[in-house]
DRENLORO-238083 format. One line per field, with one value per residue (C-alpha): residue in three letters; x, y, z; residue number from 0. Coordinates in steps of 0.2 Angstrom, whole numbers, plus 5000, padded with zeros to 4 digits. Example, Ala and Ser with C-alpha at 12.3 -4.5 7.8 and 13.67 -1.06 7.14 Angstrom:
% DRENLORO-238083
residu: c(ALA;SER)
X: c(5062;5068)
Y: c(4978;4995)
Z: c(5039;5036)
num: c(0;1)
***
This chain:
% DRENLORO-238083
residu: c(UNK;UNK;UNK;UNK;UNK;UNK;UNK;UNK;UNK;UNK;UNK;UNK;UNK;UNK;UNK;UNK;UNK;UNK;UNK;UNK;UNK;UNK;UNK;UNK;UNK;UNK;UNK;UNK;UNK;UNK;UNK;UNK;UNK;UNK;UNK;UNK;UNK;UNK;UNK;UNK;UNK;UNK;UNK;UNK;UNK;UNK;UNK;UNK;UNK;UNK;UNK;UNK;UNK;UNK;UNK;UNK;UNK;UNK;UNK;UNK;UNK;UNK;UNK;UNK;UNK;UNK;UNK;UNK;UNK;UNK;UNK;UNK;UNK;UNK;UNK;UNK;UNK;UNK;UNK;UNK;UNK;UNK)
X: c(5577;5567;5553;5564;5577;5563;5555;5572;5575;5557;5561;5578;5570;5556;5569;5579;5563;5557;5574;5572;5590;5588;5597;5592;5586;5603;5611;5598;5599;5618;5616;5603;5615;5601;5597;5588;5573;5572;5572;5558;5548;5550;5546;5530;5526;5528;5517;5503;5505;5506;5492;5480;5483;5481;5500;5510;5528;5534;5551;5557;5569;5576;5582;5584;5575;5560;5548;5532;5517;5511;5527;5526;5533;5531;5530;5524;5517;5507;5510;5507;5505;5515)
Y: c(5411;5418;5409;5401;5395;5387;5379;5372;5365;5357;5348;5342;5336;5327;5319;5312;5306;5298;5289;5284;5289;5303;5297;5305;5322;5328;5320;5325;5343;5343;5335;5349;5362;5369;5370;5355;5366;5373;5356;5351;5365;5361;5343;5349;5360;5345;5335;5348;5345;5326;5325;5333;5318;5305;5302;5304;5307;5294;5290;5272;5271;5254;5260;5278;5286;5297;5290;5293;5281;5275;5276;5290;5306;5324;5335;5353;5354;5338;5321;5307;5289;5277)
Z: c(5515;5500;5492;5478;5491;5501;5486;5481;5499;5499;5482;5489;5505;5496;5485;5500;5508;5492;5491;5509;5513;5525;5540;5557;5559;5564;5549;5537;5542;5539;5522;5518;5525;5536;5555;5563;5567;5549;5542;5555;5549;5531;5534;5542;5527;5516;5527;5523;5505;5505;5518;5506;5495;5508;5511;5526;5530;5543;5551;5553;5568;5563;5546;5552;5537;5533;5520;5511;5516;5504;5493;5480;5473;5478;5462;5459;5477;5475;5481;5468;5474;5463)
num: c(0;1;2;3;4;5;6;7;8;9;10;11;12;13;14;15;16;17;18;19;20;21;22;23;24;25;26;27;28;29;30;31;32;33;34;35;36;37;38;39;40;41;42;43;44;45;46;47;48;49;50;51;52;53;54;55;56;57;58;59;60;61;62;63;64;65;66;67;68;69;70;71;72;73;74;75;76;77;78;79;80;81)
***
């Protein structure tokens, strides 16, 4: 995966997380058309960027979705709180 493909995947993943409609890791990986391990690594990359701005990416087992805490938006490799 080249840089632009990775960037596009990160943006797509962030959008799904922001929408809080990811499903389980298995379902999320299928939706993103990537392997589960690759998705996990990309989520970890997003966590590094959001963490710099005081936000976390969490998973809600009851709702089966990843989400930003506090709610916000990931843009231009920055997380901005709503």
